[in-house]
All heavy atoms as TSV, in Angstrom:
chain	resi	resn	atom	element	x	y	z
A	1	MET	N	N	0.881	-1.195	-0.040
A	1	MET	CA	C	-0.005	-0.035	-0.016
A	1	MET	C	C	0.899	1.218	-0.015
A	1	MET	O	O	1.923	1.257	0.654
A	1	MET	CB	C	-0.924	-0.017	1.202
A	1	MET	CG	C	-1.800	1.240	1.165
A	1	MET	SD	S	-3.165	1.113	2.324
A	1	MET	CE	C	-4.371	0.259	1.386
A	2	SER	N	N	0.430	2.307	-0.689
A	2	SER	CA	C	1.187	3.531	-0.784
A	2	SER	C	C	0.279	4.724	-0.433
A	2	SER	O	O	-0.892	4.687	-0.671
A	2	SER	CB	C	1.601	3.640	-2.231
A	2	SER	OG	O	2.305	4.831	-2.486
A	3	THR	N	N	0.899	5.764	0.142
A	3	THR	CA	C	0.157	6.965	0.495
A	3	THR	C	C	0.845	8.109	-0.195
A	3	THR	O	O	2.065	8.234	-0.191
A	3	THR	CB	C	0.212	7.232	1.961
A	3	THR	OG1	O	-0.395	6.056	2.631
A	3	THR	CG2	C	-0.603	8.493	2.376
A	4	THR	N	N	0.053	8.934	-0.914
A	4	THR	CA	C	0.438	10.141	-1.591
A	4	THR	C	C	-0.212	11.324	-1.013
A	4	THR	O	O	-1.425	11.285	-0.845
A	4	THR	CB	C	0.122	9.958	-3.102
A	4	THR	OG1	O	0.670	8.813	-3.607
A	4	THR	CG2	C	0.606	11.235	-3.912
A	5	THR	N	N	0.391	12.401	-0.910
A	5	THR	CA	C	-0.267	13.638	-0.424
A	5	THR	C	C	0.058	14.785	-1.423
A	5	THR	O	O	1.050	14.831	-2.075
A	5	THR	CB	C	0.318	14.062	0.982
A	5	THR	OG1	O	1.737	14.254	0.960
A	5	THR	CG2	C	-0.074	13.092	2.044
A	6	ALA	N	N	-0.885	15.695	-1.503
A	6	ALA	CA	C	-0.826	16.785	-2.352
A	6	ALA	C	C	-1.716	17.897	-1.795
A	6	ALA	O	O	-2.579	17.653	-0.944
A	6	ALA	CB	C	-1.297	16.404	-3.816
A	7	THR	N	N	-1.489	19.147	-2.291
A	7	THR	CA	C	-2.297	20.229	-1.923
A	7	THR	C	C	-3.104	20.763	-3.113
A	7	THR	O	O	-2.602	21.002	-4.182
A	7	THR	CB	C	-1.357	21.416	-1.327
A	7	THR	OG1	O	-0.621	20.866	-0.268
A	7	THR	CG2	C	-2.225	22.527	-0.852
A	8	VAL	N	N	-4.359	20.938	-2.837
A	8	VAL	CA	C	-5.286	21.532	-3.764
A	8	VAL	C	C	-5.658	22.964	-3.466
A	8	VAL	O	O	-5.826	23.327	-2.347
A	8	VAL	CB	C	-6.600	20.614	-3.824
A	8	VAL	CG1	C	-7.591	21.232	-4.783
A	8	VAL	CG2	C	-6.301	19.225	-4.095
A	9	THR	N	N	-5.670	23.788	-4.486
A	9	THR	CA	C	-6.005	25.234	-4.335
A	9	THR	C	C	-7.463	25.439	-4.854
A	9	THR	O	O	-7.894	24.776	-5.787
A	9	THR	CB	C	-5.062	26.181	-5.020
A	9	THR	OG1	O	-5.018	25.829	-6.469
A	9	THR	CG2	C	-3.652	25.969	-4.461
A	10	GLY	N	N	-8.095	26.363	-4.158
A	10	GLY	CA	C	-9.405	26.870	-4.651
A	10	GLY	C	C	-10.596	26.208	-3.956
A	10	GLY	O	O	-11.778	26.682	-4.255
A	11	MET	N	N	-10.455	25.279	-3.066
A	11	MET	CA	C	-11.613	24.719	-2.420
A	11	MET	C	C	-12.065	25.637	-1.377
A	11	MET	O	O	-11.297	26.264	-0.582
A	11	MET	CB	C	-11.239	23.349	-1.820
A	11	MET	CG	C	-10.858	22.307	-2.682
A	11	MET	SD	S	-10.566	20.639	-1.941
A	11	MET	CE	C	-9.365	20.934	-0.813
A	12	THR	N	N	-13.445	25.862	-1.249
A	12	THR	CA	C	-14.019	26.757	-0.319
A	12	THR	C	C	-15.117	26.179	0.539
A	12	THR	O	O	-15.563	26.820	1.466
A	12	THR	CB	C	-14.595	27.983	-1.054
A	12	THR	OG1	O	-15.600	27.461	-2.007
A	12	THR	CG2	C	-13.522	28.722	-1.791
A	13	CYS	N	N	-15.569	24.929	0.218
A	13	CYS	CA	C	-16.699	24.399	0.936
A	13	CYS	C	C	-16.662	22.830	0.913
A	13	CYS	O	O	-15.906	22.269	0.254
A	13	CYS	CB	C	-18.069	24.931	0.430
A	13	CYS	SG	S	-18.433	24.390	-1.285
A	14	SER	N	N	-17.636	22.234	1.659
A	14	SER	CA	C	-17.748	20.733	1.657
A	14	SER	C	C	-18.066	20.190	0.294
A	14	SER	O	O	-17.703	19.060	0.052
A	14	SER	CB	C	-18.720	20.302	2.699
A	14	SER	OG	O	-20.005	20.819	2.427
A	15	CYS	N	N	-18.769	20.900	-0.536
A	15	CYS	CA	C	-19.051	20.419	-1.847
A	15	CYS	C	C	-17.813	20.320	-2.688
A	15	CYS	O	O	-17.625	19.365	-3.528
A	15	CYS	CB	C	-20.076	21.359	-2.555
A	15	CYS	SG	S	-21.713	21.194	-1.856
A	16	CYS	N	N	-16.847	21.244	-2.511
A	16	CYS	CA	C	-15.542	21.180	-3.109
A	16	CYS	C	C	-14.848	19.932	-2.699
A	16	CYS	O	O	-14.239	19.192	-3.571
A	16	CYS	CB	C	-14.654	22.449	-2.800
A	16	CYS	SG	S	-15.412	23.985	-3.157
A	17	VAL	N	N	-14.867	19.688	-1.395
A	17	VAL	CA	C	-14.201	18.466	-0.898
A	17	VAL	C	C	-14.802	17.152	-1.505
A	17	VAL	O	O	-14.125	16.311	-1.890
A	17	VAL	CB	C	-14.320	18.421	0.644
A	17	VAL	CG1	C	-13.863	17.115	1.229
A	17	VAL	CG2	C	-13.516	19.567	1.316
A	18	ASN	N	N	-16.135	17.134	-1.550
A	18	ASN	CA	C	-16.795	16.004	-2.135
A	18	ASN	C	C	-16.375	15.812	-3.624
A	18	ASN	O	O	-16.228	14.598	-4.023
A	18	ASN	CB	C	-18.339	16.108	-1.985
A	18	ASN	CG	C	-18.795	16.032	-0.596
A	18	ASN	OD1	O	-18.083	15.449	0.284
A	18	ASN	ND2	N	-19.822	16.509	-0.238
A	19	SER	N	N	-16.386	16.832	-4.330
A	19	SER	CA	C	-16.023	16.774	-5.747
A	19	SER	C	C	-14.596	16.218	-5.964
A	19	SER	O	O	-14.363	15.325	-6.795
A	19	SER	CB	C	-16.108	18.166	-6.493
A	19	SER	OG	O	-17.428	18.590	-6.480
A	20	VAL	N	N	-13.663	16.735	-5.189
A	20	VAL	CA	C	-12.268	16.273	-5.288
A	20	VAL	C	C	-12.126	14.823	-4.842
A	20	VAL	O	O	-11.586	13.970	-5.620
A	20	VAL	CB	C	-11.311	17.180	-4.450
A	20	VAL	CG1	C	-9.970	16.558	-4.362
A	20	VAL	CG2	C	-11.240	18.607	-5.063
A	21	SER	N	N	-12.800	14.529	-3.775
A	21	SER	CA	C	-12.790	13.087	-3.313
A	21	SER	C	C	-13.339	12.115	-4.300
A	21	SER	O	O	-12.734	11.100	-4.611
A	21	SER	CB	C	-13.610	12.922	-2.039
A	21	SER	OG	O	-13.032	13.623	-0.973
A	22	LYS	N	N	-14.465	12.509	-4.879
A	22	LYS	CA	C	-15.143	11.627	-5.923
A	22	LYS	C	C	-14.238	11.386	-7.128
A	22	LYS	O	O	-13.990	10.308	-7.600
A	22	LYS	CB	C	-16.446	12.300	-6.403
A	22	LYS	CG	C	-17.167	11.529	-7.440
A	22	LYS	CD	C	-18.428	12.205	-7.717
A	22	LYS	CE	C	-19.208	11.496	-8.897
A	22	LYS	NZ	N	-20.394	12.205	-9.353
A	23	GLU	N	N	-13.584	12.492	-7.653
A	23	GLU	CA	C	-12.753	12.373	-8.871
A	23	GLU	C	C	-11.466	11.624	-8.552
A	23	GLU	O	O	-11.002	10.771	-9.353
A	23	GLU	CB	C	-12.501	13.734	-9.475
A	23	GLU	CG	C	-13.749	14.368	-10.043
A	23	GLU	CD	C	-14.414	13.499	-11.150
A	23	GLU	OE1	O	-13.725	12.792	-11.927
A	23	GLU	OE2	O	-15.654	13.598	-11.240
A	24	VAL	N	N	-10.809	11.935	-7.461
A	24	VAL	CA	C	-9.571	11.250	-7.130
A	24	VAL	C	C	-9.850	9.804	-6.863
A	24	VAL	O	O	-9.039	8.918	-7.205
A	24	VAL	CB	C	-8.867	11.897	-5.884
A	24	VAL	CG1	C	-7.761	11.060	-5.372
A	24	VAL	CG2	C	-8.427	13.357	-6.302
A	25	GLY	N	N	-11.022	9.466	-6.276
A	25	GLY	CA	C	-11.313	8.088	-5.928
A	25	GLY	C	C	-11.559	7.265	-7.219
A	25	GLY	O	O	-11.511	5.987	-7.147
A	26	LYS	N	N	-11.742	7.802	-8.397
A	26	LYS	CA	C	-11.910	7.135	-9.663
A	26	LYS	C	C	-10.555	6.722	-10.256
A	26	LYS	O	O	-10.554	5.866	-11.173
A	26	LYS	CB	C	-12.678	7.999	-10.659
A	26	LYS	CG	C	-14.077	8.239	-10.289
A	26	LYS	CD	C	-14.692	9.149	-11.361
A	26	LYS	CE	C	-16.175	9.537	-11.067
A	26	LYS	NZ	N	-16.688	10.466	-12.027
A	27	ILE	N	N	-9.378	7.165	-9.703
A	27	ILE	CA	C	-8.111	6.775	-10.245
A	27	ILE	C	C	-7.906	5.367	-9.989
A	27	ILE	O	O	-8.091	4.906	-8.857
A	27	ILE	CB	C	-7.020	7.627	-9.692
A	27	ILE	CG1	C	-7.173	9.117	-9.944
A	27	ILE	CG2	C	-5.605	7.111	-10.132
A	27	ILE	CD1	C	-6.242	10.021	-9.263
A	28	PRO	N	N	-7.567	4.589	-10.981
A	28	PRO	CA	C	-7.294	3.119	-10.764
A	28	PRO	C	C	-6.270	2.844	-9.669
A	28	PRO	O	O	-5.216	3.515	-9.647
A	28	PRO	CB	C	-6.794	2.621	-12.156
A	28	PRO	CG	C	-7.356	3.611	-13.138
A	28	PRO	CD	C	-7.329	4.913	-12.404
A	29	GLY	N	N	-6.732	1.988	-8.756
A	29	GLY	CA	C	-5.808	1.549	-7.705
A	29	GLY	C	C	-6.005	2.329	-6.394
A	29	GLY	O	O	-5.482	1.933	-5.371
A	30	VAL	N	N	-6.756	3.435	-6.502
A	30	VAL	CA	C	-7.009	4.208	-5.271
A	30	VAL	C	C	-7.917	3.439	-4.305
A	30	VAL	O	O	-8.988	3.032	-4.769
A	30	VAL	CB	C	-7.475	5.628	-5.585
A	30	VAL	CG1	C	-8.012	6.356	-4.385
A	30	VAL	CG2	C	-6.456	6.486	-6.300
A	31	THR	N	N	-7.583	3.398	-3.119
A	31	THR	CA	C	-8.323	2.648	-2.098
A	31	THR	C	C	-8.963	3.541	-1.036
A	31	THR	O	O	-9.888	3.225	-0.323
A	31	THR	CB	C	-7.530	1.540	-1.376
A	31	THR	OG1	O	-6.377	2.146	-0.742
A	31	THR	CG2	C	-7.028	0.511	-2.370
A	32	GLY	N	N	-8.457	4.806	-0.931
A	32	GLY	CA	C	-8.961	5.753	0.025
A	32	GLY	C	C	-8.566	7.169	-0.332
A	32	GLY	O	O	-7.433	7.372	-0.826
A	33	VAL	N	N	-9.471	8.152	-0.041
A	33	VAL	CA	C	-9.181	9.597	-0.194
A	33	VAL	C	C	-9.582	10.302	0.960
A	33	VAL	O	O	-10.731	10.166	1.414
A	33	VAL	CB	C	-9.819	10.096	-1.459
A	33	VAL	CG1	C	-9.414	11.518	-1.696
A	33	VAL	CG2	C	-9.521	9.259	-2.703
A	34	ASP	N	N	-8.706	11.168	1.498
A	34	ASP	CA	C	-9.074	12.113	2.590
A	34	ASP	C	C	-8.704	13.505	2.212
A	34	ASP	O	O	-7.561	13.716	1.846
A	34	ASP	CB	C	-8.321	11.707	3.838
A	34	ASP	CG	C	-8.653	12.614	5.070
A	34	ASP	OD1	O	-9.961	12.698	5.358
A	34	ASP	OD2	O	-7.796	13.236	5.631
A	35	VAL	N	N	-9.653	14.406	2.235
A	35	VAL	CA	C	-9.467	15.760	1.828
A	35	VAL	C	C	-9.715	16.695	2.990
A	35	VAL	O	O	-10.807	16.633	3.627
A	35	VAL	CB	C	-10.325	16.194	0.578
A	35	VAL	CG1	C	-10.089	17.654	0.207
A	35	VAL	CG2	C	-10.181	15.193	-0.522
A	36	ASP	N	N	-8.742	17.541	3.367
A	36	ASP	CA	C	-8.883	18.460	4.493
A	36	ASP	C	C	-9.199	19.899	3.910
A	36	ASP	O	O	-8.183	20.476	3.258
A	36	ASP	CB	C	-7.620	18.452	5.304
A	36	ASP	CG	C	-7.771	19.325	6.557
A	36	ASP	OD1	O	-8.129	20.513	6.379
A	36	ASP	OD2	O	-7.450	18.851	7.679
A	37	LEU	N	N	-10.331	20.374	4.065
A	37	LEU	CA	C	-10.719	21.692	3.522
A	37	LEU	C	C	-9.878	22.825	4.070
A	37	LEU	O	O	-9.406	23.656	3.313
A	37	LEU	CB	C	-12.172	21.966	3.809
A	37	LEU	CG	C	-12.664	23.301	3.322
A	37	LEU	CD1	C	-12.569	23.473	1.781
A	37	LEU	CD2	C	-14.206	23.473	3.743
A	38	ALA	N	N	-9.570	22.760	5.324
A	38	ALA	CA	C	-8.808	23.888	5.928
A	38	ALA	C	C	-7.373	24.068	5.432
A	38	ALA	O	O	-6.897	25.095	5.205
A	38	ALA	CB	C	-8.714	23.656	7.438
A	39	THR	N	N	-6.804	22.892	5.163
A	39	THR	CA	C	-5.327	22.918	4.673
A	39	THR	C	C	-5.252	22.755	3.172
A	39	THR	O	O	-4.143	23.046	2.631
A	39	THR	CB	C	-4.514	21.946	5.368
A	39	THR	OG1	O	-4.994	20.619	5.061
A	39	THR	CG2	C	-4.508	22.146	6.925
A	40	GLY	N	N	-6.290	22.235	2.538
A	40	GLY	CA	C	-6.198	21.844	1.140
A	40	GLY	C	C	-5.458	20.576	0.874
A	40	GLY	O	O	-5.204	20.187	-0.290
A	41	LEU	N	N	-5.103	19.871	1.908
A	41	LEU	CA	C	-4.297	18.685	1.797
A	41	LEU	C	C	-5.186	17.438	1.447
A	41	LEU	O	O	-6.222	17.221	2.001
A	41	LEU	CB	C	-3.605	18.332	3.186
A	41	LEU	CG	C	-2.564	17.296	3.098
A	41	LEU	CD1	C	-1.364	17.670	2.224
A	41	LEU	CD2	C	-2.038	16.868	4.533
A	42	VAL	N	N	-4.725	16.696	0.372
A	42	VAL	CA	C	-5.344	15.494	-0.044
A	42	VAL	C	C	-4.407	14.367	0.167
A	42	VAL	O	O	-3.294	14.414	-0.234
A	42	VAL	CB	C	-5.701	15.614	-1.593
A	42	VAL	CG1	C	-6.316	14.333	-2.072
A	42	VAL	CG2	C	-6.595	16.796	-1.915
A	43	THR	N	N	-4.945	13.348	0.886
A	43	THR	CA	C	-4.134	12.229	1.128
A	43	THR	C	C	-4.858	11.047	0.410
A	43	THR	O	O	-5.970	10.724	0.643
A	43	THR	CB	C	-4.088	11.907	2.658
A	43	THR	OG1	O	-3.602	13.082	3.376
A	43	THR	CG2	C	-3.236	10.778	3.013
A	44	VAL	N	N	-3.982	10.351	-0.451
A	44	VAL	CA	C	-4.498	9.297	-1.207
A	44	VAL	C	C	-3.870	7.968	-0.830
A	44	VAL	O	O	-2.554	7.825	-0.878
A	44	VAL	CB	C	-4.287	9.585	-2.658
A	44	VAL	CG1	C	-4.880	8.442	-3.599
A	44	VAL	CG2	C	-4.891	10.971	-3.084
A	45	ASP	N	N	-4.649	6.954	-0.467
A	45	ASP	CA	C	-4.120	5.598	-0.267
A	45	ASP	C	C	-4.417	4.822	-1.530
A	45	ASP	O	O	-5.502	4.877	-2.102
A	45	ASP	CB	C	-4.870	4.907	0.965
A	45	ASP	CG	C	-4.500	5.606	2.244
A	45	ASP	OD1	O	-3.302	6.138	2.387
A	45	ASP	OD2	O	-5.418	5.723	3.099
A	46	SER	N	N	-3.366	4.055	-1.922
A	46	SER	CA	C	-3.593	3.249	-3.149
A	46	SER	C	C	-2.762	1.900	-3.039
A	46	SER	O	O	-1.876	1.765	-2.231
A	46	SER	CB	C	-3.030	4.055	-4.363
A	46	SER	OG	O	-1.752	4.409	-4.232
A	47	ALA	N	N	-3.158	0.978	-3.948
A	47	ALA	CA	C	-2.487	-0.281	-3.990
A	47	ALA	C	C	-1.060	-0.176	-4.585
A	47	ALA	O	O	-0.157	-0.886	-4.194
A	47	ALA	CB	C	-3.321	-1.209	-4.838
A	48	GLY	N	N	-0.833	0.883	-5.356
A	48	GLY	CA	C	0.450	1.160	-5.972
A	48	GLY	C	C	0.614	2.682	-5.868
A	48	GLY	O	O	-0.069	3.342	-5.198
A	49	SER	N	N	1.643	3.171	-6.620
A	49	SER	CA	C	1.831	4.525	-6.620
A	49	SER	C	C	0.874	5.285	-7.480
A	49	SER	O	O	0.473	4.706	-8.497
A	49	SER	CB	C	3.287	4.906	-6.982
A	49	SER	OG	O	3.534	4.530	-8.320
A	50	VAL	N	N	0.497	6.499	-7.140
A	50	VAL	CA	C	-0.415	7.269	-7.959
A	50	VAL	C	C	0.447	8.313	-8.723
A	50	VAL	O	O	1.180	9.089	-7.982
A	50	VAL	CB	C	-1.525	8.008	-7.104
A	50	VAL	CG1	C	-2.297	8.927	-7.971
A	50	VAL	CG2	C	-2.392	6.959	-6.532
A	51	GLU	N	N	0.484	8.337	-9.980
A	51	GLU	CA	C	1.158	9.351	-10.776
A	51	GLU	C	C	0.640	10.776	-10.540
A	51	GLU	O	O	-0.548	10.935	-10.361
A	51	GLU	CB	C	1.091	9.027	-12.305
A	51	GLU	CG	C	1.674	7.701	-12.623
A	51	GLU	CD	C	3.202	7.663	-12.360
A	51	GLU	OE1	O	3.857	8.659	-12.589
A	51	GLU	OE2	O	3.715	6.600	-11.951
A	52	ARG	N	N	1.546	11.733	-10.391
A	52	ARG	CA	C	1.164	13.123	-10.234
A	52	ARG	C	C	0.258	13.638	-11.339
A	52	ARG	O	O	-0.605	14.354	-11.097
A	52	ARG	CB	C	2.419	13.959	-10.083
A	52	ARG	CG	C	2.108	15.413	-9.709
A	52	ARG	CD	C	3.279	16.215	-9.373
A	52	ARG	NE	N	3.008	17.607	-9.176
A	52	ARG	CZ	C	2.586	18.184	-8.101
A	52	ARG	NH1	N	2.321	17.475	-7.049
A	52	ARG	NH2	N	2.362	19.458	-8.014
A	53	ASP	N	N	0.477	13.198	-12.589
A	53	ASP	CA	C	-0.304	13.617	-13.645
A	53	ASP	C	C	-1.720	13.096	-13.552
A	53	ASP	O	O	-2.737	13.862	-13.880
A	53	ASP	CB	C	0.229	13.122	-15.049
A	53	ASP	CG	C	1.622	13.858	-15.361
A	53	ASP	OD1	O	1.836	14.902	-14.844
A	53	ASP	OD2	O	2.310	13.358	-16.235
A	54	ALA	N	N	-1.893	11.864	-13.041
A	54	ALA	CA	C	-3.221	11.316	-12.907
A	54	ALA	C	C	-3.954	12.093	-11.814
A	54	ALA	O	O	-5.162	12.401	-11.911
A	54	ALA	CB	C	-3.174	9.817	-12.580
A	55	LEU	N	N	-3.248	12.412	-10.722
A	55	LEU	CA	C	-3.837	13.142	-9.672
A	55	LEU	C	C	-4.229	14.590	-9.999
A	55	LEU	O	O	-5.322	14.972	-9.741
A	55	LEU	CB	C	-2.813	13.212	-8.488
A	55	LEU	CG	C	-3.324	13.779	-7.150
A	55	LEU	CD1	C	-4.543	12.998	-6.628
A	55	LEU	CD2	C	-2.188	13.688	-6.109
A	56	ALA	N	N	-3.368	15.272	-10.795
A	56	ALA	CA	C	-3.630	16.585	-11.280
A	56	ALA	C	C	-4.843	16.585	-12.235
A	56	ALA	O	O	-5.679	17.456	-12.180
A	56	ALA	CB	C	-2.463	17.123	-12.019
A	57	ALA	N	N	-4.920	15.561	-13.055
A	57	ALA	CA	C	-6.081	15.468	-14.019
A	57	ALA	C	C	-7.371	15.267	-13.253
A	57	ALA	O	O	-8.374	15.853	-13.581
A	57	ALA	CB	C	-5.880	14.297	-14.993
A	58	ALA	N	N	-7.363	14.412	-12.245
A	58	ALA	CA	C	-8.606	14.171	-11.468
A	58	ALA	C	C	-9.062	15.431	-10.719
A	58	ALA	O	O	-10.191	15.749	-10.657
A	58	ALA	CB	C	-8.394	12.999	-10.458
A	59	ILE	N	N	-8.080	16.112	-10.158
A	59	ILE	CA	C	-8.375	17.309	-9.394
A	59	ILE	C	C	-8.864	18.416	-10.355
A	59	ILE	O	O	-9.765	19.149	-10.086
A	59	ILE	CB	C	-7.083	17.794	-8.585
A	59	ILE	CG1	C	-6.898	16.816	-7.430
A	59	ILE	CG2	C	-7.266	19.246	-8.089
A	59	ILE	CD1	C	-5.581	16.987	-6.787
A	60	GLY	N	N	-8.273	18.437	-11.573
A	60	GLY	CA	C	-8.716	19.418	-12.608
A	60	GLY	C	C	-10.144	19.101	-13.029
A	60	GLY	O	O	-10.925	20.060	-13.208
A	61	LYS	N	N	-10.465	17.782	-13.188
A	61	LYS	CA	C	-11.821	17.444	-13.600
A	61	LYS	C	C	-12.849	17.938	-12.574
A	61	LYS	O	O	-13.982	18.229	-12.804
A	61	LYS	CB	C	-11.878	15.933	-13.808
A	61	LYS	CG	C	-13.123	15.491	-14.437
A	61	LYS	CD	C	-13.052	14.050	-14.830
A	61	LYS	CE	C	-14.330	13.668	-15.550
A	61	LYS	NZ	N	-14.347	12.246	-15.912
A	62	ALA	N	N	-12.424	17.940	-11.210
A	62	ALA	CA	C	-13.259	18.360	-10.272
A	62	ALA	C	C	-13.353	19.920	-10.250
A	62	ALA	O	O	-14.201	20.513	-9.538
A	62	ALA	CB	C	-12.790	17.921	-8.870
A	63	GLY	N	N	-12.561	20.635	-10.938
A	63	GLY	CA	C	-12.593	22.031	-11.094
A	63	GLY	C	C	-11.570	22.804	-10.233
A	63	GLY	O	O	-11.717	24.077	-10.042
A	64	TYR	N	N	-10.495	22.139	-9.818
A	64	TYR	CA	C	-9.519	22.718	-8.896
A	64	TYR	C	C	-8.101	22.438	-9.506
A	64	TYR	O	O	-7.970	21.727	-10.472
A	64	TYR	CB	C	-9.718	22.203	-7.448
A	64	TYR	CG	C	-11.067	22.359	-7.041
A	64	TYR	CD1	C	-12.043	21.382	-7.125
A	64	TYR	CD2	C	-11.545	23.681	-6.506
A	64	TYR	CE1	C	-13.383	21.564	-6.769
A	64	TYR	CE2	C	-12.843	23.895	-6.231
A	64	TYR	CZ	C	-13.738	22.838	-6.308
A	64	TYR	OH	O	-14.993	23.020	-5.984
A	65	GLU	N	N	-7.156	23.027	-8.816
A	65	GLU	CA	C	-5.735	22.878	-9.249
A	65	GLU	C	C	-4.926	22.201	-8.197
A	65	GLU	O	O	-5.109	22.454	-6.894
A	65	GLU	CB	C	-5.200	24.232	-9.690
A	65	GLU	CG	C	-5.782	24.819	-10.844
A	65	GLU	CD	C	-5.164	26.120	-11.265
A	65	GLU	OE1	O	-4.019	26.484	-10.704
A	65	GLU	OE2	O	-5.665	26.828	-12.176
A	66	LEU	N	N	-3.939	21.445	-8.641
A	66	LEU	CA	C	-2.960	20.922	-7.756
A	66	LEU	C	C	-1.870	21.883	-7.571
A	66	LEU	O	O	-1.383	22.439	-8.537
A	66	LEU	CB	C	-2.381	19.656	-8.475
A	66	LEU	CG	C	-1.437	18.763	-7.723
A	66	LEU	CD1	C	-2.079	18.220	-6.441
A	66	LEU	CD2	C	-0.894	17.608	-8.557
A	67	ALA	N	N	-1.510	22.236	-6.306
A	67	ALA	CA	C	-0.514	23.181	-6.067
A	67	ALA	C	C	0.800	22.612	-6.352
A	67	ALA	O	O	1.023	21.404	-6.294
A	67	ALA	CB	C	-0.622	23.634	-4.614
A	68	ASP	N	N	1.792	23.420	-6.699
A	68	ASP	CA	C	3.109	22.975	-6.986
A	68	ASP	C	C	3.962	22.532	-5.790
A	68	ASP	O	O	3.821	22.863	-4.706
A	68	ASP	CB	C	3.903	24.071	-7.779
A	68	ASP	CG	C	3.255	24.220	-9.146
A	68	ASP	OD1	O	2.752	23.350	-9.738
A	68	ASP	OD2	O	3.413	25.426	-9.697
């Protein structure tokens, strides 16, 4: 099992958190997603490693950006 963390910019409410969680959860191999609205921190548990590009694409699909 692997854990990846990243910071998302632009989230302002629980609906934002739900959107990011839903899209990131669709990445193949992801087994769990935790999004902290206050910090913008996204923690992803997966069977293998999650590529940064896949994470950025999922977050973008939710309408937000992955911080550098």
